[in-house]
N, C-alpha and C positions, 0 to 999 in steps of 0.2 A: 107935836106932830107925829103921826105914824108914818113909818117908811118901811119898805120891804126889800130884802135882798133875795134874789133867786139864783141858785146855783144848779145849773143843768149838768148832769153827769151821764155820759154814755160809756158803759163798761164793755169790756170784751165778752163775747158770747160764751167762750169756753169756761170762764170763771164767774159767770153771772150769779149763781147761788151763793158762792163764797163772798163775792163783793157785796151782794145785797145784805148779808148778815153783818159785814164790816160797816156798811153805811148805817144800818140800824143801830149798831153799837155806838158809832160816832155821834149820831143824833141824840141818843139817850144820854151820852156823856155831856153834850152841850146843854141839854135840858136840866141836868143836875147842877152843873157848874156855872152857867151863865144865866143868872136869875133875871136880868134886865131884858132878855130876848126870848122869844118863843121860836122853837125850831120844829119843823114838821117835814117828814120824808114822804114823798109820793112816788109811785111807780107808774109808768105809762100803761094804759089799759091794754094795748096790743103789742108793745115792744118791751120784752122782758129785760132788755139791756139799758133802758132809759129811765133815769130817776131825776127828781127835782127835790132840792132842799129849799124850803121857804124859811127865812129868818125874818121875823116881825120885830120891829123896834119901835119904841116910843121915846122921843127926845125932842128938845127944843131946836137943836141944830143937827139935822141929819148929815151923815157923812156921804157926800155925793159920789165918792169912789168906792164906798163900802166900809163897813165897820172893820175893826181889827179882827174880830171873830170871822167875819165873812171872807176877808182876804186870806186869812190863815187857813180856813177850811178849803177854799178854792185851791190854794197851794198844796195842801195835803192830798186832796183828791186827784191831783194830776197823775198820780201813780196808777189810778184805776182806769183812766181813759180820757176821752175828750171832755173838756170843762168849758162852760160859758157862765160867767158871773155878771149879773146886772143888778142895778139899784133902781128902785121905783119910789117916787115921792107921792104922798097923798095930795090930791088936787083940791 
């Protein structure tokens, strides 16, 4: 079954470019080290302070509260600003 974690990140406007680079580096690291998951970073089309990280997983038993990776990323990203972490199951 495929399932998806979405981590919304709203960073402070004053450090937006620095935080964008840090988020890109973090997602690149996830791509290299977590082979069982796909990670993608998106930036909002009109709000330069809003980002979303999509984590796509494939497993028999999805983690309804999030993967270890997703929970850890959400915890790490709290230093950048507001975080919202949700889990979505394939229907």
